[in-house]
C-alpha positions as CSV (number, residue, x, y, z in Angstrom):
1,M,5.7,47.3,-21.6
2,S,5.9,44.8,-18.8
3,M,3.0,42.6,-18.0
4,Y,2.1,41.9,-14.4
5,I,0.8,38.4,-13.6
6,P,-0.9,38.1,-10.2
7,D,0.8,35.6,-7.8
8,E,-2.4,33.5,-7.7
9,M,-2.3,33.0,-11.4
10,V,1.4,32.1,-11.3
11,I,0.7,29.5,-8.7
12,E,-2.3,28.1,-10.7
13,I,-0.2,27.8,-13.9
14,L,2.8,26.2,-12.2
15,S,0.6,23.7,-10.3
16,R,-0.5,22.2,-13.6
17,L,3.0,21.3,-14.6
18,P,4.5,17.8,-14.1
19,V,6.9,17.5,-11.1
20,K,10.0,17.2,-13.4
21,S,9.1,20.5,-15.1
22,L,8.5,22.2,-11.7
23,L,12.0,21.1,-10.6
24,R,13.4,22.8,-13.7
25,C,11.3,25.9,-13.1
26,R,12.8,26.4,-9.7
27,S,15.9,27.6,-11.6
28,V,14.1,30.2,-13.7
29,C,14.1,33.0,-11.1
30,R,14.2,33.5,-7.3
31,V,10.4,34.2,-7.2
32,W,9.5,30.9,-8.9
33,H,12.0,29.1,-6.7
34,D,10.4,30.4,-3.5
35,V,6.9,29.8,-4.8
36,I,7.6,26.2,-5.8
37,D,9.4,25.5,-2.5
38,S,6.7,27.0,-0.3
39,P,4.5,24.7,1.8
40,K,1.4,26.3,0.4
41,F,2.3,25.5,-3.2
42,V,3.5,22.0,-2.3
43,E,0.1,21.3,-0.8
44,H,-1.8,22.9,-3.7
45,Q,0.2,20.9,-6.3
46,M,-0.5,17.7,-4.3
47,Y,-4.3,18.2,-4.3
48,R,-4.3,19.1,-8.0
49,S,-2.2,16.0,-8.9
50,A,-4.6,13.9,-6.8
51,S,-7.7,15.4,-8.4
52,L,-6.4,14.7,-11.9
53,C,-6.1,11.0,-10.9
54,G,-9.8,10.8,-10.1
55,R,-12.1,11.6,-7.3
56,N,-10.6,8.9,-5.1
57,R,-7.1,10.2,-5.4
58,I,-6.1,7.1,-7.1
59,G,-3.2,7.3,-9.5
60,P,-1.2,4.9,-11.7
61,L,-0.4,1.7,-9.9
62,L,3.1,1.3,-8.7
63,F,4.0,-2.4,-9.2
64,Q,6.7,-4.2,-7.4
65,R,8.0,-6.9,-9.8
66,A,10.6,-9.6,-9.3
67,N,12.2,-11.3,-12.3
68,L,12.3,-15.0,-11.4
69,Q,15.3,-15.7,-13.6
70,T,17.6,-12.7,-12.7
71,L,16.1,-12.1,-9.2
72,N,15.9,-8.3,-10.0
73,F,13.3,-6.1,-8.4
74,S,11.7,-3.2,-10.2
75,L,9.0,-0.6,-9.8
76,T,6.7,0.3,-12.7
77,L,4.1,3.0,-13.4
78,L,1.3,2.1,-15.7
79,H,-1.0,4.2,-17.9
80,S,-4.5,4.1,-16.5
81,D,-6.3,3.6,-19.8
82,T,-4.0,1.1,-21.6
83,L,-2.2,-0.7,-18.7
84,A,1.0,-0.1,-20.8
85,V,4.2,0.8,-19.0
86,A,4.4,4.5,-18.5
87,E,7.7,4.6,-16.7
88,E,10.2,2.2,-15.2
89,V,11.1,4.0,-11.9
90,K,14.8,4.2,-11.1
91,I,15.4,2.6,-7.7
92,P,17.8,4.6,-5.5
93,A,21.2,3.2,-4.8
94,S,20.4,2.7,-1.1
95,I,17.7,0.2,-2.0
96,P,19.0,-3.2,-3.3
97,S,17.7,-3.7,-6.9
98,S,18.5,-7.4,-7.0
99,F,18.4,-10.3,-4.6
100,D,22.0,-10.9,-3.6
101,G,21.4,-13.2,-0.6
102,S,21.9,-10.5,2.0
103,S,18.7,-8.5,1.9
104,Y,15.4,-8.0,0.1
105,W,12.8,-5.2,0.2
106,S,9.1,-4.6,0.0
107,V,6.8,-1.7,-0.5
108,I,4.9,-0.8,2.7
109,G,2.6,1.7,1.0
110,S,2.2,5.1,-0.7
111,C,0.5,8.3,0.3
112,N,0.6,11.8,-1.1
113,G,3.4,10.9,-3.5
114,L,5.7,9.3,-0.9
115,V,6.5,5.6,-0.9
116,A,7.6,3.7,2.2
117,I,9.9,0.7,1.7
118,S,11.2,-1.8,4.2
119,I,14.5,-3.5,3.7
120,F,15.1,-6.8,5.4
121,P,18.5,-8.3,6.1
122,I,18.7,-12.1,5.5
123,G,20.4,-14.4,7.9
124,V,20.7,-14.9,11.7
125,F,20.0,-11.9,13.8
126,Q,23.2,-11.1,15.7
127,S,23.3,-7.3,16.4
128,N,21.5,-4.0,15.9
129,R,23.0,-3.9,12.4
130,D,20.9,-6.8,11.4
131,V,17.6,-5.1,12.1
132,D,15.3,-4.1,9.2
133,R,15.5,-0.6,7.7
134,V,12.7,1.6,6.5
135,V,13.1,4.4,4.0
136,I,10.6,7.0,2.8
137,W,11.1,8.0,-0.8
138,N,9.6,10.5,-3.3
139,P,10.2,9.0,-6.7
140,A,9.3,12.2,-8.5
141,T,11.8,14.5,-6.7
142,K,14.3,11.7,-6.0
143,Q,14.5,12.6,-2.3
144,I,15.0,9.7,0.1
145,R,15.1,9.5,3.8
146,E,16.3,6.5,5.9
147,L,14.4,6.4,9.2
148,P,16.3,6.0,12.5
149,T,17.1,2.5,13.7
150,P,13.9,1.0,15.3
151,I,13.7,0.8,19.1
152,I,12.7,-2.8,19.0
153,V,15.9,-4.4,17.7
154,E,14.4,-7.8,16.7
155,R,12.7,-9.1,13.6
156,Q,11.0,-12.4,14.3
157,L,8.0,-11.5,12.2
158,L,7.0,-8.0,11.0
159,D,4.0,-6.1,9.9
160,Y,4.1,-2.5,8.7
161,G,1.8,0.3,7.9
162,F,2.2,3.8,6.4
163,V,-0.3,6.6,6.7
164,Y,-0.8,10.3,6.6
165,L,-2.8,11.8,9.5
166,S,-4.3,15.1,8.3
167,S,-5.5,16.0,11.8
168,V,-1.9,16.4,13.0
169,E,-0.3,16.9,9.5
170,D,2.2,14.0,10.1
171,Y,3.3,10.9,8.2
172,K,3.6,7.9,10.4
173,V,4.9,4.3,10.1
174,V,3.8,1.5,12.4
175,R,6.1,-1.5,13.0
176,I,4.6,-4.6,14.7
177,V,6.9,-7.4,15.9
178,S,5.2,-10.7,16.7
179,R,6.8,-13.4,18.8
180,G,5.7,-16.8,19.9
181,N,3.4,-19.5,18.5
182,L,2.1,-17.7,15.4
183,G,-0.9,-19.4,13.8
184,G,-1.4,-21.8,16.7
185,M,-4.2,-22.0,19.2
186,N,-2.0,-22.4,22.2
187,G,1.4,-21.4,23.4
188,D,3.1,-18.2,24.2
189,F,2.4,-15.2,22.0
190,S,3.1,-11.5,22.3
191,I,3.6,-8.4,20.2
192,R,5.5,-5.2,20.5
193,V,4.5,-2.1,18.5
194,E,6.4,1.1,17.7
195,V,5.3,4.2,15.7
196,Y,7.6,6.5,13.7
197,S,6.6,10.2,13.4
198,M,8.1,12.2,10.5
199,Q,7.5,15.4,12.5
200,S,9.8,14.3,15.4
201,D,11.9,11.9,13.2
202,S,11.8,9.3,15.9
203,W,10.3,6.0,16.9
204,R,8.2,5.5,20.0
205,E,7.2,2.2,21.5
206,I,3.5,2.1,22.5
207,D,1.9,0.2,25.4
208,T,0.4,-3.1,24.2
209,G,-0.7,-4.3,27.7
210,S,-4.2,-2.9,27.2
211,I,-4.9,-4.9,24.1
212,C,-8.0,-7.0,24.6
213,P,-7.2,-10.8,25.0
214,I,-9.6,-11.7,22.2
215,I,-7.9,-9.3,19.8
216,M,-4.5,-10.5,20.9
217,H,-5.6,-14.1,20.1
218,S,-6.8,-13.0,16.7
219,M,-3.4,-11.4,16.0
220,R,-1.8,-14.8,16.1
221,F,-3.5,-15.4,12.7
222,M,-2.8,-12.1,11.0
223,I,-1.9,-12.5,7.3
224,H,1.4,-10.8,7.3
225,S,1.2,-7.9,4.8
226,S,1.4,-4.1,4.7
227,G,-1.5,-2.4,6.5
228,V,-4.1,-0.8,4.3
229,A,-5.2,2.8,5.3
230,V,-8.9,3.6,5.2
231,K,-10.0,6.9,6.9
232,G,-6.5,7.2,8.5
233,I,-6.8,3.7,10.2
234,L,-4.6,0.8,9.2
235,H,-6.1,-2.7,8.5
236,W,-4.6,-6.2,8.3
237,P,-6.5,-9.4,7.3
238,V,-6.8,-12.4,9.7
239,F,-7.3,-16.0,8.7
240,F,-8.6,-18.6,11.1
241,P,-8.1,-22.1,9.6
242,S,-10.3,-25.1,10.5
243,A,-9.0,-28.6,10.8
244,S,-10.3,-29.6,7.4
245,H,-10.3,-26.1,5.9
246,S,-14.1,-26.5,5.3
247,N,-15.1,-23.9,7.9
248,D,-12.3,-21.4,7.5
249,T,-13.2,-17.9,8.7
250,G,-11.5,-14.5,8.8
251,S,-11.6,-11.0,10.4
252,I,-9.8,-7.7,10.2
253,I,-7.4,-6.2,12.7
254,S,-7.4,-2.4,12.7
255,F,-5.0,0.1,14.3
256,D,-6.2,3.7,14.9
257,M,-3.0,5.7,14.6
258,V,-4.5,8.8,16.3
259,H,-5.7,7.0,19.5
260,E,-3.2,4.1,19.1
261,L,-5.8,1.5,19.6
262,F,-6.2,-2.0,18.1
263,R,-9.7,-3.2,17.2
264,E,-11.2,-6.2,15.4
265,I,-13.7,-6.0,12.6
266,Q,-15.8,-9.0,11.6
267,M,-15.9,-10.0,7.9
268,P,-19.4,-10.7,6.4
269,D,-20.7,-14.2,7.1
270,A,-21.1,-14.9,3.4
271,F,-17.6,-13.7,2.5
272,S,-15.6,-16.6,1.0
273,V,-12.3,-17.3,2.9
274,S,-10.2,-20.4,2.3
275,F,-6.7,-21.5,3.0
276,D,-5.5,-20.9,-0.5
277,S,-7.6,-17.9,-1.4
278,R,-5.9,-14.5,-2.2
279,L,-7.5,-12.4,0.5
280,R,-7.0,-8.6,0.2
281,I,-8.1,-5.6,2.1
282,L,-8.5,-2.4,0.0
283,E,-10.0,1.1,0.0
284,L,-12.7,1.5,-2.6
285,N,-14.4,4.9,-3.1
286,G,-13.2,5.8,0.4
287,L,-14.8,2.7,1.9
288,L,-13.2,-0.4,3.6
289,A,-13.5,-3.3,1.2
290,L,-12.5,-6.9,0.8
291,A,-11.5,-8.9,-2.2
292,S,-11.0,-12.7,-2.3
293,S,-11.2,-15.6,-4.7
294,T,-12.5,-18.9,-3.4
295,S,-9.2,-20.6,-4.2
296,R,-6.0,-20.1,-6.3
297,E,-7.7,-22.0,-9.1
298,S,-10.8,-19.8,-8.9
299,T,-12.1,-17.9,-12.0
300,L,-13.9,-15.3,-10.0
301,I,-13.1,-12.6,-7.4
302,D,-15.7,-11.2,-5.1
303,I,-15.6,-7.7,-3.7
304,W,-17.5,-6.5,-0.6
305,V,-17.6,-3.0,0.9
306,M,-18.5,-1.8,4.4
307,R,-21.1,0.9,3.8
308,E,-20.8,2.3,7.4
309,Y,-17.3,2.1,8.8
310,G,-17.2,-0.1,11.9
311,N,-20.6,-1.6,11.4
312,S,-20.3,-5.2,10.5
313,E,-23.9,-5.4,9.6
314,S,-23.3,-2.9,6.7
315,W,-21.1,-5.3,4.6
316,S,-22.5,-5.5,1.0
317,K,-21.3,-7.6,-1.9
318,V,-20.9,-5.1,-4.8
319,M,-19.3,-7.1,-7.6
320,S,-17.7,-10.3,-8.9
321,F,-15.0,-10.2,-11.6
322,G,-13.5,-12.9,-13.8
323,G,-15.0,-15.4,-16.1
324,A,-14.5,-18.7,-17.8
325,D,-11.3,-17.5,-19.6
326,C,-9.7,-16.5,-16.3
327,M,-7.7,-18.6,-13.9
328,N,-5.5,-18.1,-10.8
329,I,-6.7,-14.5,-10.5
330,W,-6.0,-12.1,-7.7
331,F,-6.9,-8.5,-6.9
332,L,-4.1,-5.9,-7.6
333,G,-5.8,-2.5,-7.3
334,S,-8.6,-0.1,-8.1
335,W,-8.5,2.6,-10.7
336,I,-10.3,5.8,-11.6
337,N,-14.1,5.6,-11.3
338,G,-13.8,2.3,-9.5
339,E,-12.3,0.2,-12.3
340,V,-10.6,-2.9,-10.9
341,I,-7.2,-4.4,-12.0
342,L,-6.7,-8.1,-11.6
343,G,-3.6,-10.2,-12.2
344,G,-3.7,-13.8,-13.3
345,K,-4.1,-16.1,-16.3
346,W,-6.4,-15.2,-19.2
347,R,-6.6,-17.8,-21.9
348,E,-3.7,-19.6,-20.2
349,R,-1.3,-16.7,-20.4
350,N,-0.2,-14.2,-17.7
351,H,-2.2,-11.0,-18.0
352,L,-3.2,-7.8,-16.3
353,M,-6.9,-7.3,-16.6
354,L,-8.9,-4.1,-16.3
355,F,-12.6,-4.6,-15.3
356,E,-15.4,-2.0,-15.5
357,P,-17.6,-2.2,-12.4
358,S,-21.0,-1.5,-13.9
359,S,-20.8,-4.0,-16.7
360,K,-18.5,-6.4,-14.7
361,K,-16.8,-7.1,-18.0
362,S,-13.1,-6.9,-18.8
363,I,-12.3,-3.9,-21.0
364,K,-8.5,-4.4,-21.3
365,H,-6.1,-7.3,-21.2
366,V,-2.3,-6.8,-21.3
367,E,0.0,-9.8,-21.4
368,Y,3.2,-9.7,-19.3
369,D,6.4,-11.7,-19.3
370,S,6.0,-15.0,-17.5
371,N,9.4,-14.5,-15.9
372,W,8.0,-11.6,-13.9
373,D,6.2,-12.1,-10.6
374,I,3.9,-9.1,-9.9
375,S,3.7,-9.3,-6.2
376,Q,2.5,-5.9,-5.0
377,A,0.8,-2.8,-6.2
378,C,-0.2,0.5,-4.6
379,N,-1.8,3.7,-5.8
380,Y,0.6,6.6,-6.5
381,Y,0.7,10.0,-8.0
382,E,3.6,12.5,-8.4
383,T,3.9,15.3,-5.9
384,L,6.5,17.6,-4.5
385,T,5.9,16.4,-0.9
386,P,9.2,16.4,1.0
387,V,10.5,13.3,2.8
388,G,11.1,15.2,6.0
389,R,11.8,18.6,7.6
């Protein structure tokens, strides 16, 4: 006697499997193959994977590490409860896994199981072949897509951002090229901006002539990093140094990918910004947030959140982490239920530290090899999301 299983139940059962198992299940029969490849199932599996990683869709942190002795790069997934290595992610052949003097790479960001990576040639810019490359990669399915050559074939100084816009169901990458007297009060300065759309698989340069002069001036002082997406808007920190560094201040440059507009958001007056602090923008419980230590020698990191997006009066200090046993600490990421991961020295040894927000106490310390420089981290969870059409 044959047993009929409703399609809805098949989808629900399959969606609970890891991606590697789903890829094998595609070979079981034509029906399963078509179900797993369908856009409806891909979306269902994505949301289920996200929900399993907590209400904030925050998954295992994907670390970019550089071995200071061998100059090798690697990506690592961690277990959320132990901070132990869950998996060393195999880097595709098209991405250099070691520093050979010709290029290096950096993680731009991750969303819905896709990771965007920029690859920079090293040396004098001579032709279009020397422009930076961007790839979008799904580590779970091993799919990778190299984006077309950018329109702006120059690379004086670059800022990137990667975001998914649910309103138009499109993944986009922004590339900002800054030219001129960066970090100086006077002198020529200009930017050019282009946006990549996965739907059209093309770059498009946007008009920067309408950027407010005050915002343009602030962009001279952007801390060059990957933009952090909050509510579909990308954000970069800005640092304004004073002559003696006693009155250093900061702000945030945002870029609305839907309306293609730059804005400036003021940091809280009491937020500590200094020349050698490790300033980070982050998303915490769906809110725009800031993390900073007072200096590289600091034993504490303060975290502030903007309760009402866009309202500079709504900044609120929510927590401080660290302690007498900590030194040279920096913010790496947030975890399920708002737990915070810091990197730095704990009792004079390199550690990853997991802090619980309500008690503000560390609940886990994991030592890591002093030869590794943990430079970046982003939130990640496995999905079937394709890298293009």
